[in-house]
N, C-alpha and C positions, 0 to 999 in steps of 0.2 A: 633306356630309350623305348618309347612306345610305338605302336604301329603307325599312328598318325604322324608323328614326327619323323619316322623313317620314310614314309611316303613323301612327306614334305621335302626332306633332304634329297631324295631321288629326283623329285620334280625340279627343285632349284638347281641341282647339279646338271641335269640334262638341259635345262634352259641355258645355263652358262656355257656348257660344252658345245651345244649345237646351234644356238640361236643368236648369241651375242658376239658381235664382231667389233670389239673395242680394243684399241691398243693402249695398254698402260705400261709405263716403263718399269721393268722389274717384276711384273706380275703377269703370268700367263693364265688368263681366265679360262681357257679351254682345259688346261690341266687341273685347275681348281675345281671346275665343274665335274670332271671325271672323278676326282677324289671325293667330292661330296656325294656323288651318285654311288660310288663304291661303299662309302661309309653307311649310306642309307640302306643299301642292299644287305650289308652285314647286320645292321641293326634290325632290319625287318626279319631276317632269318632267326636272329637271336630272340626277338620278342615272340615270334610264332612258336619257337621251340619251348620257351618258358611258359607260354600260355597252354601248350598241349601236354605239359608234364603231368604225370599221373597224380591224381589227388585221391586221398582216402575216401572211400564211399561208405556212408553210414546207412545201413538198412534198418528202417523202423519196423519193429515187430508189433503186430496187432495183439493186444492182450485180450484173451477170451476169459470169460469167467471159469474158474476151476470146475471141473466135472466132479459131481458128488456121486459117490458109490451108494446105490440103493439096494 
């Protein structure tokens, strides 16, 4: 899950949890919204942790012409 999809899940979940007042038989949209928001937060934390993991750093050396002994 990437950062954008995590933020999207958080937004959709909070909209369902806090702004939608629809009664559906057998489905609690408030609970579904909170679950989606929680999954989005977990995905956001995981994607940020993976993005910040250490990567090998390659240092380029500058090649100077060899010094000649005179």
